[in-house]
C-alpha positions as CSV (number, residue, x, y, z in Angstrom):
1,M,165.4,241.1,156.5
2,T,164.2,238.2,158.8
3,S,160.6,237.5,159.4
4,R,161.3,235.8,162.8
5,L,161.7,237.1,166.3
6,T,163.6,234.9,168.7
7,L,163.9,234.9,172.5
8,G,165.3,232.0,174.5
9,N,163.9,228.9,172.8
10,I,160.9,230.5,171.2
11,V,160.5,231.8,167.7
12,L,157.7,234.1,166.5
13,D,157.2,233.9,162.7
14,Q,155.9,237.2,161.5
15,T,154.7,235.8,158.2
16,T,152.6,232.8,159.5
17,F,151.8,234.2,163.1
18,E,153.3,230.9,164.4
19,L,154.8,230.8,167.9
20,S,157.1,227.8,168.2
21,S,159.8,226.1,170.3
22,P,161.6,222.8,169.8
23,H,158.7,221.2,171.7
24,G,155.7,222.4,169.6
25,S,154.0,225.3,168.0
26,F,150.7,227.3,167.8
27,R,149.3,229.6,165.2
28,L,148.3,232.7,167.2
29,A,145.1,234.7,166.7
30,N,145.6,238.3,165.5
31,K,145.5,240.0,168.9
32,E,147.6,237.3,170.6
33,Y,150.2,237.7,167.8
34,Q,150.3,241.5,168.2
35,M,150.7,241.2,171.9
36,M,153.5,238.6,171.6
37,E,155.3,240.7,169.0
38,L,155.1,243.7,171.2
39,L,156.5,241.8,174.2
40,M,159.3,240.2,172.2
41,R,160.3,243.6,170.7
42,S,160.3,245.3,174.1
43,G,163.8,244.3,174.9
44,G,162.9,243.5,178.5
45,R,161.1,246.8,179.1
46,R,157.9,246.6,181.1
47,I,154.8,247.4,179.0
48,C,151.8,248.9,180.8
49,A,148.2,247.8,180.0
50,E,147.5,251.2,178.5
51,E,150.3,250.8,176.0
52,I,149.2,247.3,175.1
53,A,145.6,248.6,174.6
54,R,146.8,251.5,172.4
55,R,149.2,249.4,170.3
56,V,147.0,246.3,169.9
57,W,143.4,247.7,170.0
58,G,144.1,251.2,169.0
59,E,142.7,252.7,172.2
60,E,143.9,253.1,175.8
61,K,140.6,251.9,177.4
62,A,140.5,248.3,175.9
63,G,139.9,247.0,179.5
64,S,142.3,245.2,181.8
65,E,140.2,242.1,181.8
66,L,140.5,241.8,178.0
67,I,144.2,242.2,178.2
68,W,144.4,239.7,181.1
69,V,142.5,237.1,179.1
70,H,144.9,237.4,176.2
71,I,148.0,237.3,178.5
72,S,146.6,234.2,180.2
73,S,146.0,232.5,176.8
74,L,149.6,233.3,175.8
75,R,151.0,232.0,179.0
76,G,149.1,228.7,178.5
77,K,150.5,228.4,175.0
78,L,154.0,229.2,176.1
79,D,153.7,226.5,178.8
80,K,152.4,223.9,176.3
81,I,155.3,224.4,173.9
82,G,157.9,224.2,176.7
83,A,159.0,227.8,176.3
84,K,161.8,229.0,178.5
85,A,160.4,232.6,178.2
86,K,157.6,233.6,180.6
87,I,155.2,236.6,180.7
88,C,155.7,238.2,184.1
89,T,153.4,240.7,185.6
90,Y,154.7,243.6,187.7
91,R,151.8,245.1,189.6
92,G,151.2,248.7,188.6
93,Q,154.0,248.6,186.1
94,G,153.0,246.2,183.3
95,Y,154.1,243.0,181.6
96,V,157.4,241.8,180.4
97,L,158.6,238.6,178.6
98,E,161.5,237.2,180.5
99,V,163.8,234.2,179.9
């Protein structure tokens, strides 16, 4: 069993919490890692804020601002490592990681 998830040119190591591409890497904080893993495992399905809150924080009312802050941080890290995958927001529908 592999401990790595891959999408486009990014790899998420499930053992070290490291998000990497050929251009760099970051070790993700726990909540960032959980969100990135959820997005990478979604298979292109849009994930609503309530589902993210439930799966990452264990409650549906974690707050959209809190989720937005983490999404913004992940977007910045993806950009800094030259990722071809981007986190897209679909208003009223959720988030998806697209290549």
